[in-house]
C-alpha positions as CSV (number, residue, x, y, z in Angstrom):
1,M,106.9,104.0,92.3
2,P,103.3,102.8,93.1
3,N,102.8,99.1,93.8
4,A,99.8,97.0,92.7
5,I,98.7,93.4,92.8
6,V,96.4,91.9,90.2
7,I,94.7,88.7,91.3
8,G,93.8,86.6,88.3
9,A,96.5,87.8,85.9
10,T,97.2,84.8,83.6
11,S,94.9,85.8,80.7
12,G,92.3,88.3,79.4
13,I,91.7,91.5,81.3
14,G,93.9,90.5,84.2
15,R,97.0,89.9,82.1
16,A,96.4,93.0,80.0
17,L,96.0,95.0,83.2
18,A,99.2,93.7,84.8
19,V,101.1,94.5,81.6
20,E,99.7,98.0,81.3
21,L,100.3,98.8,84.9
22,A,104.0,97.7,84.5
23,R,104.3,99.9,81.4
24,Q,102.9,102.9,83.3
25,G,105.6,102.5,86.0
26,Y,103.9,100.3,88.6
27,K,105.7,97.5,90.4
28,V,103.2,94.7,89.9
29,G,102.4,91.5,91.8
30,A,100.6,89.1,89.5
31,T,98.8,85.9,90.7
32,G,96.9,83.1,89.1
33,R,96.5,79.3,88.9
34,R,98.5,78.7,85.7
35,V,102.2,78.8,86.7
36,E,103.6,78.6,83.1
37,R,101.6,81.7,82.2
38,L,102.8,83.5,85.3
39,N,106.4,82.6,84.3
40,Q,105.9,84.0,80.8
41,L,104.6,87.3,82.3
42,E,107.5,87.6,84.7
43,N,110.0,86.9,81.9
44,E,108.5,89.7,79.8
45,F,108.9,92.2,82.7
46,P,111.6,90.9,85.0
47,D,112.1,94.2,86.7
48,R,108.4,95.2,87.0
49,I,106.3,92.1,87.6
50,L,106.6,89.6,90.4
51,T,104.4,86.5,90.1
52,R,103.1,84.0,92.6
53,P,100.6,81.1,92.1
54,M,97.2,81.5,93.8
55,D,93.9,79.8,93.5
56,V,91.2,82.0,95.0
57,R,89.0,79.0,95.5
58,D,91.4,77.7,98.2
59,V,90.1,80.1,100.8
60,A,92.4,78.7,103.5
61,A,95.5,79.4,101.4
62,A,94.7,82.3,99.1
63,P,94.5,85.1,101.8
64,D,97.8,84.0,103.3
65,A,99.4,84.0,99.8
66,L,98.1,87.5,99.2
67,R,99.5,88.7,102.5
68,E,102.9,87.1,101.8
69,L,103.1,88.8,98.4
70,I,102.3,92.1,100.0
71,V,105.2,91.7,102.4
72,E,107.5,90.6,99.6
73,M,106.6,93.7,97.6
74,H,107.2,95.9,100.7
75,G,103.6,97.1,100.7
76,V,101.1,97.8,98.0
77,D,98.8,100.7,97.1
78,V,96.3,99.0,94.8
79,I,94.8,95.4,94.9
80,V,92.7,94.3,91.9
81,I,90.5,91.2,92.2
82,N,90.0,90.0,88.7
83,A,89.6,86.2,89.2
84,G,86.3,85.0,87.8
85,V,84.7,82.2,85.7
86,L,81.6,81.9,83.5
87,F,80.0,78.6,82.4
88,R,76.8,79.0,80.3
89,D,74.0,76.4,80.8
90,A,76.2,74.9,83.6
91,D,75.7,71.6,85.4
92,W,76.2,71.5,89.1
93,G,79.9,71.3,88.8
94,G,80.0,74.5,86.8
95,I,77.6,76.2,89.2
96,E,79.7,75.3,92.2
97,A,82.9,76.5,90.4
98,M,81.3,79.9,89.7
99,I,80.2,80.3,93.3
100,D,83.5,79.2,94.7
101,T,85.4,81.6,92.5
102,N,83.1,84.6,92.0
103,V,81.6,84.7,95.5
104,T,83.6,82.8,98.1
105,G,87.0,83.4,96.6
106,F,86.3,87.0,95.8
107,V,85.2,87.7,99.4
108,A,88.1,85.8,101.0
109,T,90.7,87.8,99.0
110,A,88.8,91.1,99.4
111,E,88.6,90.7,103.2
112,A,92.4,90.0,103.3
113,A,93.0,93.1,101.1
114,M,90.8,95.4,103.2
115,G,92.3,94.1,106.4
116,Y,95.7,95.1,105.1
117,F,94.5,98.5,104.0
118,L,92.8,99.2,107.3
119,D,96.0,98.4,109.1
120,R,97.9,100.6,106.7
121,R,95.2,103.2,106.9
122,S,95.1,103.8,103.2
123,G,94.8,101.9,99.9
124,H,92.6,101.1,96.9
125,L,90.6,97.9,96.3
126,V,89.4,97.3,92.8
127,G,86.9,94.5,91.9
128,I,86.2,93.4,88.3
129,S,82.5,92.6,88.3
130,S,80.4,92.8,85.1
131,I,77.6,94.4,83.2
132,A,75.9,91.1,83.9
133,A,75.4,92.2,87.4
134,I,72.5,94.4,86.4
135,R,69.9,91.7,85.6
136,G,69.5,87.9,85.4
137,A,70.1,86.0,82.2
138,K,68.7,82.7,81.1
139,G,72.0,81.2,79.9
140,S,74.0,82.1,83.0
141,P,71.7,83.0,86.0
142,V,74.4,81.9,88.6
143,Y,77.1,84.0,86.9
144,N,74.9,87.1,86.8
145,A,73.9,86.6,90.4
146,S,77.5,86.1,91.5
147,K,78.4,89.4,89.8
148,A,75.5,91.2,91.4
149,F,76.8,89.8,94.7
150,E,80.2,91.3,94.0
151,C,78.7,94.7,93.3
152,T,76.6,94.8,96.4
153,Y,79.4,93.5,98.5
154,M,81.8,96.2,97.3
155,D,79.1,98.8,98.0
156,G,78.9,97.5,101.6
157,L,82.7,97.7,101.9
158,R,82.6,101.3,100.7
159,H,79.9,102.1,103.3
160,R,82.0,100.4,106.0
161,I,85.1,102.4,105.1
162,A,83.2,105.7,104.9
163,K,82.6,105.4,108.7
164,T,86.4,105.3,109.3
165,K,87.1,108.5,107.2
166,L,90.3,106.8,106.0
167,P,91.6,107.4,102.5
168,I,90.7,103.8,101.4
169,H,88.9,103.6,98.1
170,V,86.7,100.8,96.6
171,T,86.2,100.7,92.8
172,D,83.7,98.5,91.1
173,I,84.6,97.9,87.4
174,R,81.7,96.6,85.3
175,P,83.0,95.5,81.9
176,G,80.8,94.8,78.9
177,F,81.9,92.4,76.2
178,V,85.7,91.9,76.1
179,D,87.6,89.8,73.6
180,T,88.6,87.0,75.8
181,K,88.1,83.2,76.0
182,M,85.0,83.9,78.1
183,I,83.0,84.9,75.1
184,A,85.0,83.1,72.4
185,D,82.1,80.7,71.5
186,R,79.4,83.4,71.3
187,G,78.3,85.1,68.0
188,G,76.3,88.3,67.4
189,L,78.0,90.3,70.1
190,F,78.5,94.1,69.8
191,W,81.0,96.6,71.2
192,V,83.5,93.9,71.9
193,A,86.6,95.7,73.3
194,S,90.2,94.4,73.4
195,P,91.6,93.6,76.8
196,E,94.3,96.2,76.3
197,K,91.7,99.0,75.8
198,V,89.8,97.8,78.8
199,A,93.0,97.7,80.9
200,R,93.7,101.4,80.0
201,Q,90.2,102.5,81.0
202,I,90.5,100.5,84.3
203,I,93.7,102.3,85.2
204,D,92.0,105.6,84.4
205,A,89.2,104.7,86.8
206,I,91.8,103.8,89.4
207,H,93.6,107.1,89.0
208,K,90.3,109.0,89.3
209,K,89.3,106.9,92.3
210,K,85.8,106.2,90.8
211,K,83.3,104.3,92.9
212,R,82.0,102.3,89.9
213,T,82.2,102.5,86.2
214,Y,81.2,100.6,83.1
215,I,83.9,99.7,80.6
216,T,84.1,100.6,77.8
217,K,82.3,103.8,78.6
218,R,79.5,103.3,76.1
219,W,78.2,100.5,78.3
220,H,76.7,103.1,80.6
221,A,73.9,103.4,78.1
222,I,73.3,99.6,78.0
223,A,73.3,99.5,81.8
224,W,70.6,102.2,81.9
225,L,68.5,100.3,79.3
226,A,68.9,97.0,81.1
227,K,67.7,98.6,84.4
228,T,64.6,100.2,82.8
229,V,63.3,97.9,80.1
230,P,60.1,96.1,81.2
231,D,60.3,92.4,81.9
232,W,58.0,91.5,78.9
233,I,60.6,93.0,76.6
234,Y,63.7,91.8,78.4
235,H,62.4,88.2,78.4
236,K,62.2,88.2,74.6
237,W,66.0,88.8,74.3
């Protein structure tokens, strides 16, 4: 039975992913800040899901918590970093929270995961970035920049691992719009996918050991458009 850890599993994509992994036969370690939601998740799958509180913003404690969970699970094959926050038109407090979570916390847990995989000499790191990584946006420039950072960082990890020739994989998942609290106050959105559908496509990308993929798959076209449209058109959106 394969083992996986989902960091940021109390809601949205992370919760759906933990549930779908458990349904597909994985033993799952699930982490997050909201203990009551972790308890609910573990109660639903008492034989499949093991939960532990973790706040990725606490970069002194989070890596140790991850390593302890790995030991408790007797090793893991896949670690998914899903923790992330978005605040539109944010004040400094929101900006700082996005950087602490999406950049500093992401790197702290990823480095701990990769250290474990290097010692184990195999493994699979999966990071949930975003379609927002492609280009800046007026309502959330820090969020978009933080997601671009995650993509570039994972590309660097992949380059580092290639030099070792070890079977360690890094997958960058770039979702489009997903029906979660993150977009609950926004209207006029299109191609909004359920977290459950997104979770199934993420697991498919894991099984295929993809380097990067847009989810759902039709967002590949939007990514191409966002990369190629001239500034004078983009700035009118």
